C-alpha positions in Angstrom: 115.3 132.0 83.0 118.5 131.7 85.1 116.5 130.3 88.0 115.0 127.6 85.8 118.5 126.6 84.6 119.8 126.5 88.2 116.8 124.3 89.2 117.3 122.0 86.2 121.0 121.7 87.0 120.1 120.7 90.6 117.6 118.2 89.4 120.1 116.7 86.9 122.7 116.4 89.7 120.1 114.6 91.9 119.3 112.3 89.0 122.9 111.5 88.4 123.4 110.7 92.1 120.2 108.6 92.3 121.1 106.6 89.1 124.6 105.9 90.5 123.2 104.6 93.8 120.6 102.4 92.0 123.2 101.0 89.7 125.4 100.1 92.7 122.4 98.6 94.6 120.9 96.5 91.8 123.9 95.7 89.6 123.0 93.8 86.5 119.2 94.3 87.2 119.7 98.0 86.4 119.9 99.0 82.7 120.6 102.2 80.9 118.5 102.5 77.8 119.4 106.0 76.7 121.5 108.1 79.1 121.1 111.3 77.2 117.3 111.0 77.1 117.4 109.9 80.8 115.7 106.5 80.0 116.4 103.6 82.3 114.9 100.3 83.3 115.2 97.7 86.0 114.3 94.1 86.0 112.5 93.1 89.1 111.6 89.5 90.4 109.9 88.2 93.4 112.9 85.9 94.1 116.5 86.2 92.8 117.3 82.4 92.9 113.9 81.0 92.0 111.7 83.7 90.4 108.1 83.0 89.7 107.2 86.5 88.5 109.1 89.1 86.6 108.5 92.7 85.7 110.4 95.4 83.9 110.0 99.0 85.3 111.0 101.5 82.5 111.6 105.0 83.7 112.0 108.4 81.9 113.3 111.2 84.1 112.0 114.6 83.0 114.3 117.7 83.4 112.3 118.9 86.5 112.5 115.6 88.4 112.6 115.3 91.4 111.8 119.0 92.3 108.4 119.4 90.6 107.6 116.4 88.3 107.3 112.7 88.8 109.2 110.2 86.6 107.3 108.8 83.6 107.0 105.1 84.0 105.8 101.9 82.2 105.5 98.5 83.8 106.1 95.7 81.3 104.8 92.3 82.5 102.6 90.0 80.5 100.8 88.7 83.6 100.0 92.2 84.9 96.6 93.4 83.9 93.2 94.6 85.1 92.8 95.2 88.8 96.4 94.2 89.5 97.9 96.8 87.1 95.6 99.5 88.5 96.4 98.6 92.1 100.2 98.7 91.5 99.9 102.0 89.5 97.9 103.5 92.3 100.5 102.4 94.9 103.4 104.0 92.9 101.4 107.3 92.4 100.6 107.4 96.2 104.2 106.9 97.0 105.1 109.8 94.8 102.5 112.1 96.4 103.8 111.2 99.9 107.4 111.9 98.8 106.9 114.8 96.3 110.1 116.6 95.6 112.3 113.7 96.7 114.1 111.0 94.8 111.5 108.2 94.5 112.9 105.4 92.3 114.3 103.1 95.0 110.9 103.2 96.8 109.1 102.5 93.5 111.4 99.5 92.8 110.9 98.0 96.2 107.1 98.6 96.0 107.0 96.7 92.7 109.1 93.9 94.3 106.7 93.8 97.3 103.8 93.5 94.9 105.5 90.6 93.1 106.1 88.8 96.3 102.5 89.1 97.4 101.3 88.1 93.9 103.6 85.0 93.9 102.2 83.9 97.3 98.7 84.2 95.8 99.7 81.9 93.0 100.2 79.2 95.5 96.7 79.7 96.9 93.8 77.8 95.4 91.1 79.9 93.8 88.0 79.8 96.1 84.9 78.2 94.6 82.6 80.9 93.2 78.8 80.5 93.4 76.2 82.5 91.5 72.7 83.5 92.7 69.6 83.9 90.7 68.6 87.1 88.9 66.2 89.9 89.9 64.8 92.0 87.1 62.9 95.2 87.5 62.1 97.7 84.7 64.7 96.1 82.4 67.5 96.4 85.0 68.9 93.0 86.0 70.7 92.1 89.3 72.8 89.0 89.9 74.9 88.1 93.0 78.1 86.1 93.2 79.7 84.7 96.3 83.1 83.1 97.3 84.6 82.1 100.7 87.8 84.2 101.3 90.3 84.4 104.1 92.8 86.9 102.6 92.6 90.1 100.5 94.7 88.2 97.9 91.9 85.7 97.5 89.4 88.7 97.1 91.5 89.9 94.2 91.7 86.4 92.7 88.0 86.0 92.8 87.4 89.5 91.3 89.9 88.8 88.5 88.2 85.5 87.8 84.7 87.0 87.7 85.9 89.8 85.3 87.1 87.1 82.9 83.4 86.5 82.2 82.5 89.0 79.5 78.9 89.3 80.7 80.0 90.2 84.2 82.8 92.5 83.0 80.2 94.4 80.9 77.9 95.0 83.8 77.1 98.6 84.5 78.1 98.1 88.1 79.9 95.3 90.0 79.3 96.2 93.6 81.1 94.2 96.2 81.9 93.9 99.9 83.8 91.4 102.0 84.4 90.5 105.6 87.4 88.5 106.8 87.8 87.5 110.5 91.4 87.7 111.7 91.7 85.2 114.6 95.0 86.5 115.8 93.7 90.1 116.2 90.2 89.2 117.1 89.0 91.7 114.5 87.5 92.0 111.0 89.3 93.0 107.8 86.6 94.4 105.6 86.1 96.6 102.6 83.6 97.5 99.8 83.4 99.0 96.4 80.5 101.0 94.8 81.8 100.7 91.2 79.9 103.9 90.3 76.7 103.0 92.1 77.1 105.6 94.9 76.8 104.3 98.4 75.8 100.8 97.2 79.1 99.2 98.4 78.7 100.6 101.9 75.1 99.4 102.1 76.2 95.9 101.0 78.9 95.8 103.6 76.4 97.0 106.2 74.2 94.0 105.3 77.1 91.6 105.8 77.7 93.2 109.2 74.1 93.0 110.3 73.9 89.3 109.3 77.3 88.9 111.1 78.7 86.7 108.2 82.5 86.3 107.9 85.1 85.1 105.5 83.0 85.8 102.5 83.0 88.1 99.5 79.7 89.0 97.8 79.6 90.7 94.4 76.3 92.1 92.9 76.3 92.8 89.2 73.8 95.2 87.8 73.0 95.6 84.1 71.2 99.0 83.8 68.1 98.8 81.6 67.7 102.5 80.8 65.0 103.3 83.4 66.1 104.8 86.8 64.9 102.7 89.8 65.5 105.2 92.5 65.9 103.7 96.0 64.5 100.4 94.7 68.0 99.6 93.2 69.4 99.4 96.8 66.6 97.0 97.8 67.4 94.7 94.8 71.1 94.8 95.5 70.7 93.8 99.1 68.0 91.2 98.3 70.2 89.7 95.6 73.1 89.5 98.1 71.0 88.0 100.9 69.5 85.4 98.5 73.0 84.0 97.6 74.0 84.1 101.3 70.9 82.0 102.2 71.6 79.8 99.2 75.1 79.0 100.4 74.2 78.6 104.0 75.7 81.7 105.5 72.5 83.0 107.0 68.8 82.2 107.4 66.1 83.1 105.0 63.5 85.7 106.3 61.0 82.8 106.8 63.5 80.8 108.8 64.4 83.8 110.8 60.8 84.5 111.7 60.3 80.8 112.7 63.3 81.0 114.9 61.6 83.7 116.9 63.8 85.0 119.7 66.5 82.3 119.3 69.9 83.7 118.9 71.7 83.2 115.6 75.3 82.3 115.3 77.4 84.0 112.7 78.3 81.6 109.9 81.4 81.1 107.8 82.7 78.4 105.6 86.2 76.9 105.3 87.9 76.9 101.9 88.6 73.4 100.8 
């Protein structure tokens, strides 16, 4: 019991020193809600002089922080929802894991500020045009593809957020996606994918984009499960749905066009965002 008290005393001293440092760094942005209960908050903006986005990070420091427990936190911001909220929460939790046992609040505050800066920049970027492909239905499962030209990961998030505003798309059993962005300065690709519960589907979709050598494009395939398992056919439908919308929007040849082209080389295609 004595050891627990000593550890708690050390944690409390670390908390006091951390709070004093934060109060000194952030001034009026730092707020004490209930010192006895160890509840604090900090107001964070993307720009002090001309803020576009604001958030309030509320913190509760448990007795065994920082030695063995993380702070309890809540991010209050009306604009923060869906994928953005999840991404920011994941970033804070990853930071804690990387710095377990150490004071983490300053790193958290700056991570939130960094997130706000990136989000503010995205607000100045026009939402890319989103195109929708036809549907493929097999044994009551329906597949539909969606495509948008993208040149930054921020645009990928913008398009996904916009798609999920559609209740039908948001209610799909799976929304599998993959994207490829060509970075001219590094002469390399920035690419990623998401299974959304359909194991290996995202990787297969990204592989299709790689084989077709398309760039600066995001493809999402929504699947509404009909109650009958399709086995490997589901992957065929996902890839066919994706290929169809890529052909529809001029990113690649149809199978008939490819066979007519014979041995002629194909150039990778991309589209500029207007």
